[in-house]
C-alpha positions in Angstrom: 133.1 110.8 141.6 134.7 114.0 141.7 137.8 114.7 139.7 139.9 117.3 142.2 141.2 120.0 140.3 138.6 120.2 137.7 135.8 123.0 138.5 132.7 121.3 138.0 130.0 123.5 135.9 126.8 124.2 137.8 124.7 122.8 134.3 121.4 122.0 136.8 121.5 125.0 138.5 122.0 127.2 135.2 118.8 125.3 133.5 116.8 126.0 137.2 117.4 129.6 136.8 116.4 129.8 133.4 113.2 128.1 134.0 112.4 130.6 137.1 113.3 133.0 135.3 111.2 132.4 132.2 108.2 131.7 134.7 108.8 134.8 136.1 108.6 137.1 133.6 106.7 135.5 130.8 104.0 133.9 132.8 101.8 135.7 130.7 102.6 133.8 127.4 102.1 130.9 129.0 99.1 131.4 130.7 97.4 133.0 127.0 98.8 129.7 125.5 97.3 127.5 128.2 93.9 129.4 127.8 93.7 129.0 124.1 95.2 125.5 124.2 92.8 124.4 127.0 89.3 126.2 124.9 90.5 124.3 121.7 91.0 120.6 123.6 87.2 121.8 124.9 85.5 122.7 121.9 87.0 119.2 120.2 86.2 116.5 122.8 82.4 118.8 123.4 81.8 118.7 119.7 82.3 115.2 118.7 80.8 113.9 122.0 77.8 115.3 121.1 77.2 112.6 118.4 76.5 109.2 119.1 80.0 107.0 118.5 78.1 105.0 116.1 77.7 108.6 113.8 81.3 109.6 114.0 82.7 106.3 112.8 80.6 106.6 109.5 81.9 110.2 109.5 85.3 109.0 110.0 85.1 106.3 107.5 83.6 108.3 104.5 86.1 110.9 105.4 88.5 107.9 105.0 87.7 107.4 101.6 87.0 111.1 100.5 90.9 111.3 101.6 92.2 107.9 100.5 89.6 106.1 97.7 91.2 103.1 99.3 88.4 100.4 100.3 90.4 98.3 102.8 91.4 101.9 104.5 87.7 102.7 104.9 87.2 98.9 106.1 90.1 99.4 108.4 89.2 102.6 109.7 84.9 101.3 110.3 85.9 98.2 111.5 89.0 99.9 114.3 86.7 102.5 115.7 83.9 99.8 116.2 86.0 97.9 118.2 86.6 100.8 120.2 83.7 102.0 121.0 83.0 98.5 122.1 85.8 98.4 124.5 84.0 101.2 126.1 87.3 103.1 125.5 85.5 105.7 122.5 86.0 108.8 125.2 89.8 108.2 125.8 90.3 107.8 121.9 88.3 111.1 121.8 90.6 112.7 123.9 93.5 111.3 122.2 92.6 112.4 118.6 92.0 116.4 120.1 95.5 115.7 121.4 96.7 114.4 118.3 94.9 117.5 116.5 95.8 120.2 118.0 99.8 119.1 118.5 100.1 118.5 115.1 98.5 121.5 113.9 100.9 123.7 116.2 103.9 121.7 114.9 103.0 121.9 111.2 102.6 125.8 111.8 105.9 126.3 113.4 107.9 123.8 111.5 106.8 124.5 107.6 108.1 127.8 107.9 111.4 127.0 109.6 111.9 124.2 107.2 111.1 126.5 103.9 113.7 128.8 106.1 116.5 126.0 106.0 116.5 124.9 103.0 116.4 128.8 101.4 119.0 130.4 103.5 122.2 128.9 104.4 122.9 130.8 107.8 119.5 129.0 108.9 119.9 125.6 107.9 124.0 125.7 109.9 121.5 126.4 112.9 118.7 124.2 112.9 120.4 121.5 111.7 122.5 120.7 114.8 119.2 121.7 116.9 117.3 119.0 115.2 119.9 116.4 115.9 120.1 117.3 119.3 115.7 116.7 118.9 115.8 113.9 117.4 118.6 111.7 119.6 116.7 113.5 123.0 115.0 110.3 125.0 111.8 111.1 125.0 110.8 111.6 128.5 113.1 114.1 129.0 110.7 116.9 127.0 108.5 116.0 129.6 110.5 118.4 132.0 110.0 121.6 130.9 106.2 121.1 130.1 106.2 121.0 134.2 107.4 124.0 135.3 105.8 125.8 132.3 102.3 124.5 132.1 101.8 122.5 135.0 100.2 118.9 135.0 97.4 118.4 132.1 96.9 118.6 128.5 98.4 121.6 128.1 101.6 120.4 129.3 100.9 117.0 127.5 100.6 118.9 123.8 104.1 121.4 124.6 106.5 118.4 125.0 104.4 116.6 122.1 105.0 119.7 120.1 108.6 120.1 120.8 109.4 115.8 120.2 107.6 115.6 117.0 108.3 119.2 114.8 112.0 117.7 114.2 111.0 115.6 110.9 108.2 118.6 109.2 111.0 120.8 109.6 114.0 118.7 108.4 111.7 116.7 105.4 110.3 120.2 104.4 113.9 121.5 103.7 114.9 118.1 102.5 112.1 118.1 99.8 112.6 121.9 98.3 116.5 121.2 98.5 115.8 117.8 96.4 114.5 120.5 93.5 116.7 119.4 90.7 119.0 122.6 90.0 118.1 123.0 86.3 114.3 123.7 86.8 115.4 126.4 89.5 118.0 127.8 87.0 115.4 127.7 84.0 112.9 129.6 86.4 115.9 132.3 87.1 115.9 133.0 83.6 112.4 133.5 82.8 112.3 136.1 85.7 110.7 134.4 88.4 111.0 135.8 91.9 112.0 134.3 95.2 108.3 134.1 96.0 106.9 133.2 93.1 109.5 130.1 92.5 108.9 128.8 95.7 105.7 128.4 95.5 104.6 127.5 92.3 107.9 125.3 92.3 109.5 124.4 94.7 106.9 123.5 96.9 105.1 121.6 94.5 108.4 119.6 94.0 109.0 119.3 97.1 104.6 117.9 98.3 105.8 114.2 98.6 108.5 114.8 100.6 107.0 117.5 103.3 104.0 114.9 103.4 106.2 111.9 104.7 107.7 114.7 106.8 103.8 115.6 108.3 103.2 111.4 108.7 106.1 111.2 111.1 104.8 114.2 112.4 101.4 112.5 113.1 103.3 109.2 114.3 105.5 110.6 117.2 102.3 113.2 117.8 100.6 109.9 119.2 103.6 108.3 120.5 104.3 111.2 122.6 100.5 111.8 123.8 100.7 108.4 125.1 103.6 109.0 126.9 102.9 112.2 128.2 99.8 110.6 130.2 102.7 110.3 132.8 101.9 114.4 133.2 98.5 113.9 133.4 97.4 114.0 130.0 94.0 111.7 129.7 93.1 109.4 126.9 94.0 106.4 126.0 97.4 106.8 127.3 96.0 107.9 130.4 94.0 104.3 130.3 97.9 102.7 130.1 98.8 104.2 133.1 96.1 103.6 135.2 95.9 100.2 133.9 99.8 99.5 135.2 99.6 101.3 138.6 96.3 99.0 139.1 98.1 96.1 137.8 95.1 95.3 135.5 96.9 93.7 132.2 93.8 93.2 130.4 92.5 96.7 130.9 96.3 97.9 129.6 96.1 95.4 126.2 92.4 97.1 125.5 93.7 100.3 125.3 97.0 99.5 123.6 95.0 98.0 121.2 93.2 101.0 120.2 96.3 103.1 120.0 97.6 100.7 117.9 94.0 101.4 115.8 94.3 104.7 116.1 98.0 104.9 114.8 97.2 102.1 111.7 94.1 104.1 110.9 96.1 107.3 110.9 99.2 106.2 109.0 97.2 104.6 106.1 95.3 107.6 105.4 98.3 110.1 105.3 100.1 107.9 103.3 97.3 107.3 100.7 97.6 111.4 100.7 100.9 111.4 100.2 100.7 109.5 97.5 98.2 111.2 96.3 100.6 114.0 96.0 103.3 112.5 94.4 102.0 113.4 90.9 104.4 115.5 87.7 104.0 118.7 88.3 
């Protein structure tokens, strides 16, 4: 329904113009990013598939013990990955893990500095927080839209949308952790002549580590959920198996892929929780 007398703002056309302008003049950036990410995915996937599945299951189980020191986490890792192998979903699982790993690394590399900047600079805080509010209320499927014109269909576009979707918790909780450092400790550091860098590296970041790890945990979980959704734009992995099962009306196959996704999510969540609890120690 049109409102008479009120001019309509062509928001859609403006967005299309911006996307076309960026694609035309900044295509070298997207091409370089695509090449780096594609090479990274290929190296990780081929490297993991080079070994027999049982070897990687043992390696992941040992890694779970080293990181968590919890028998239940090790048992969950071993039994869960063995079940995935038994369901013939090992290769899609490896593909999903590679996408989650790359997306999480990029999101953390971008999110932690932004969180630190927002915590230490009030002007940056006032700009970043409203943007995070918008990002965290945006439906997940919306993030797939800009990925297609910039990077096309495939895993690179999926990683781009996953990074944007999963970054807000890392930024917000990093900022929150640093801002929650007691003012008395900060004043004591100032009284001893500490520089801003010394306060950040030796006081604020160590004190904020548990909160930062909680943000990283949420980033990993959001990355996993978005990688599954990104199967709609050509990302392979377990999400691709679910999408193919929906298209072919194969509920049993889709249910198996869903179980594999749940197992991967539980293993990653338990390991990250244990790492976070280890970091929650007095400084």
